[in-house]
N, C-alpha and C positions, 0 to 999 in steps of 0.2 A: 505492498500500500505505500500512495504517496499523498502525504498532506500538505498545506500551507496554511503555518498557522501565525498568526498580526495577533498581539495585544491590542484588544479595541478596548475606547470609552464608550464607545457604542457600534450599535453594530443593524441591521434587518434585513430579512428576506420577503422578497414581494411574489405575488403567480398573478400575472392577470389584473394587476391595478389593488392586488387585500394583501395584507400581509400577512405572512403564514407564521415566522419566526423572528425573535427579533430581541435584543438582551443591552444589557448597561455595561458595564464592566466587567472587561473577560475578555475571554479568548474567541475569533471568530474562525471556522476552521476548514477549508475546500478538502475533501475529501476521493483520493481518484485510487480505483481499486484494481488490479493487474488479474490474468490471470487465474496466475500462482500463487494470489491469494488468499486465505482462510481465515476461518475463526482463529490461531493462535495469534495473525498480523492484526485482527480488530482487537483482540485484549493486548498487545504488547502497543499500539499505536495509543488507547483507552490511557492507559497505567503511564505512557511518557507526558500525555495532554495533561491528565490529574495530578501529576508528580513536578511539570514544568516551573522551573524556579525562575519567573519573568516580570514580577510584583515587585515593586522597592519598598523596601522594608523601612522603617525610622529611619532609618539614616539613607536614607537613598539609592541604597544598596538592591541588583535584582535578586531576590531572594526569597518571595514566598511564590505560592502555587497559588492558581484562582480561588481554590477553596479555602483560601486565609485571608483572600479579601475579600470571599463574600462575593465572587464573581462566576460569572455563567460563561457556558458554552454556547457556539452557534457551531451548528455543524450540517453542512450542505456538500453535497455530491458534487462531484465535477469530473468527470472523466477523459476533459481535454487536460487535467497533469499529467496523463498518459501521453502525451501526445510525442512524435518521433518529428522533429525538424529536422534531421541530420541532409537529407535530400530531396531536392526540389524546393518548391515555394508552400504546397500545401501541406500540411500535419498528415500524418497517417497516426492510425487511431487503433491501431489491428492488436498495439499494446495491452489496450483497455480490455475488461470484462465485460463482456454480455449484463445487460441490467437482472438477468433473475441469477445471475450469481453474484453479484454486485450492490445489489439493491439488499440483501440479508445484511454484508458486510458490513454495510453504513450501518443498518440498523445497530447491531451488534455491535460497532463504537458506542452509540450513543446508549445503549443500554448498560455496557460498562460502566460509563464513564457517569448514568444515573444510580448502578449498584453501589457506584462508590461516593453518593453524595453529594455530586454535582448538577443543579440544576441545566438543563438542557433543552434549546431549541434547533427547530430542523429547517430547512426548506422543504420542497415537495420531490423527491426524487422522478428523474424524469423530464419535467416544468421545465420550460422557459424562463427562466428567474432572474429579478432583477436584485442585487445584493451590493448595498450601502454599508459605508461602516465610517468609521475615525480609527483610525491606526493612530495609536497610543504609543510617540518615541521619535521616531517610528520605529517599531519589534517587529521584524519577519523572520518563521523560521521556515525550515525546510525540515520534513522527519519522514525517515522511509521506515518499512519493515521489509523483511525476510524471511522467512521461515520461521515465523514468528519471534523475530529477535528486533530490536531498531538498530539501524545501520547505518 
């Protein structure tokens, strides 16, 4: 799995003009699923997201996790994260898992975060979504898993 993680002061996702998910302070996470990804990858990604210490402590150091600051996570599926742009001008998406494989794994990331006690909002899988956010910092990270481990 591949995720782009942004520390935000707020983020929202709309579908057909209606807000389907929104958070205040927390993490905006775009998630792409590959063919070889499985439940262990979803668990590893969720574990890393829950524990990422990217929020400021009283001394101003990035030392606190999302739950420590009472934040939330907005998870949005995005197959284009698996786009391959090495050849030609148009990306190839052959590395992205088909929806019937990807959707349950994105749902598992959400479920793992919720079981960890973190508030989670989501987009709508497969829909054309509009995402808005205010990146705080800016802080943006890429997190990848392979064979159930963060790499």
